[in-house]
Structures are given as C-alpha cells and as structure tokens.
N, C-alpha and C positions, 0 to 999 in steps of 0.2 A: 859694449863701452862707446861711448859717444865721445870721436874726437874731433873737437871745433864745435862751434855754434851754427844750429841749424835752427831756422825761423819756427815760432811756435810748438819750441821744445817741450815745455812743460805740459802744453794742450795734449800733444802725442802721447808723453808719460802717463797720464791719466786715462786716455783713449785706450793704450794698451793694456794697462792693468785692468779697466773694465772689460776688454775681451778675455782676458785671463780668468777673472771671475765668472763672467758669464757663458763662455765656452764649458764650463762644468756640469752646466743643467741640460742634461740630455733628457729624451723621453723617457718618462715613468720616474724620472728622479724628483725627489722632495728638496724646496728650498733650504730644509733643515740639513742637508745635503752637501751643503757649499762648503768648501773649506775657504778659509780667508785668505788673501792675497797679500803677499808683501813684495812690493818692487825693489828691486835693490839697483839704483842707476849708478853708473858710476862713469865719472867725467872728467874729460884732459883737453887742455887748450881752451877752454873757456870756462867760467865761473856761473851754474845755471841758476843759483840762488845765491847773488851776489850780496845780499844784507845778513846772507850767514856767516859767522867770524870760522866756527870750527868747521874741518875738513869732512866731518861727518855729521848727518843733522837726520832726525827724525821727524816726520810727519804723519797725521793722524786726522780724520774728520772729527771735528768736535762742536758741541753747540756755542756758538759765540757769546750767547746771552750768559750761559752760567759754567761754561766750561768742561761741561760734562763730554766724555766719549761714549757715545751711546752707539753709533755706527760703525762697529770694530771689522767690517770686512776687508776695507783697503787700506792700506799704511803703506808709507814710502821711506826708503832709505836713501840718502842722495850721497855719494863719496865723491867729492871735488877733489882730485888729485892735485889741482894748481895751490890748493890752501896748504897742503902739507910741505912744511919747510924744513923740516930736521933733516940734519945730514947724519953719516952713519954713525959718528963717535955719540950721537945724542941720543940713540934710539931706546927705549925704556921699556917696550912690552911687545908682544907677539903681535899686536895691532900695529904697532909701530914700524915693526918688521917687514910685515906684509904692504902697508902703505909705501913706505920706502921701496922694496922692489916693484910695485906698481908705478912707480914714479919715474924708477930708473930704467924700466925694463926693456924701452926703445934702445937704450945706449949701452947696454951690457952684452959685451961677447960672450961672458959664461958668466955660469952662476956661482957666487963667491959665496961663503960663511957669511951670514949677516954678523954674528957676535961669536 
C-alpha cells in the first residue's frame, strides 16, 4: 500500500507490473506460458487518479481508435482509500466492510465486528 504521494507514481506502477510480467519468462519457456498480471494498487493519503470518482477503478490497455481490448496481459485495479467515505452504519456489502476496515485500520485499537 502506498501511503502518501510519490513522484512518478503511475510510471512506477506500470514499471512494476512489467517486471512482474517479464520475470515469468525463464529460459526454455514460451511466450504462451506467460500469465496475465493484475496489479492491485492500494493508496492512502493521496489520490493517484483524481479524475476517477469511485474509490475502485479498473484499467486495461485498449485500442484508442476502436475501443477493443486486445492487449490483455497487463491490467490494473486501483483502490483509493481516501475516496471511500461511508460510515459504519452505511456499509452495504462485504466490499464496503473491507474498504471501511482498511480506511480505519490505523485508528483501530481492536478488531470489532463490522455488522
């Protein structure tokens, strides 16, 4: 989890996902053996993608001309905890419970039942 803004953060995210993808290919392996990489990025203390409204956003490489998703090996899930604003009495799903717990984790003295 990234706590606070770091310069060139989005470039680092892409760089690390490329390392995870390319490091799979060992001598004697085929490109077809490569598994897709989904980079899950959790941030707190800053917004990595301020133009996104939701706290969870999904990103893939697409053809900007026709919108087709043909390059499927790298994708990203951003969880921006600063954008999650629900209070404990408004949690509606297991996802909400997890997001709430992650946003309040540093302030919790003990684990309490969410619902």
